[in-house]
C-alpha positions in Angstrom: -6.8 10.1 -7.0 -9.4 8.8 -9.4 -11.6 5.6 -8.8 -10.0 4.5 -5.6 -10.8 1.0 -4.3 -9.4 0.5 -0.7 -9.7 -2.7 1.4 -8.4 -2.8 5.0 -8.8 -6.1 6.9 -8.1 -7.2 10.5 -6.6 -3.8 11.6 -7.3 -1.9 14.8 -6.3 1.8 15.1 -6.0 3.5 18.5 -4.2 6.7 19.5 -2.2 7.1 16.2 -1.0 3.4 16.3 -2.1 0.2 14.6 -2.5 -3.3 16.1 -2.9 -6.5 14.1 -1.9 -10.1 13.9 -2.6 -10.6 10.2 -3.8 -7.3 8.7 -3.9 -6.5 5.0 -4.2 -3.3 3.0 -5.1 -3.4 -0.7 -5.5 -0.4 -2.9 -6.0 0.3 -6.6 -7.0 3.4 -8.5 -7.3 4.6 -12.1 -5.0 7.5 -11.5 -2.9 8.9 -8.7 -1.3 12.4 -8.9 1.0 13.8 -6.2 2.9 16.9 -7.3 4.9 15.9 -10.4 4.3 12.2 -9.8 1.5 10.8 -12.0 0.8 7.1 -11.7 -1.7 5.2 -13.8 -3.5 2.0 -12.6 -1.5 1.8 -9.3 -2.0 -1.5 -7.3 -0.6 -1.8 -3.8 -0.9 -4.9 -1.5 0.6 -4.9 2.0 0.5 -7.2 5.0 0.8 -6.0 8.6 2.0 -8.0 11.6 3.4 -7.2 15.0 6.9 -7.3 13.3 6.0 -4.6 10.8 4.8 -4.0 7.3 5.6 -6.2 4.2 5.0 -4.9 0.7 3.6 -7.8 -1.3 2.9 -6.0 -4.6 3.4 -2.6 -6.1 2.4 -2.3 -9.8 1.9 0.9 -11.8 2.5 2.8 -15.0 3.7 6.4 -15.5 4.7 8.3 -18.5 4.7 5.2 -20.7 6.8 3.2 -18.2 5.7 0.0 -16.4 6.9 -0.8 -12.9 6.3 -3.8 -10.8 7.8 -4.5 -7.4 7.4 -7.2 -4.8 9.3 -7.8 -1.7 9.4 -9.1 1.8 11.3 -6.1 3.3 9.9 -5.2 6.6 9.3 -1.7 8.1 9.7 -2.0 11.9 9.0 0.5 14.6 5.7 2.2 15.0 5.2 5.9 15.4 
């Protein structure tokens, strides 16, 4: 990962679990490489609540392709 900017707000972590009422995670970077996956300028914005995690924005480019995703899908159940 190159030039990572990470913002985490209103989150509490305890014993491998998170707690929040209105938490937010925002991240962007110049480059992200994981195995054969190579993303350019990825931007991720998520919101956390007691009900789960909502992806508000995912934007990135890879190998000359532009991708943008938004959604209100919710991941429930904590580990």
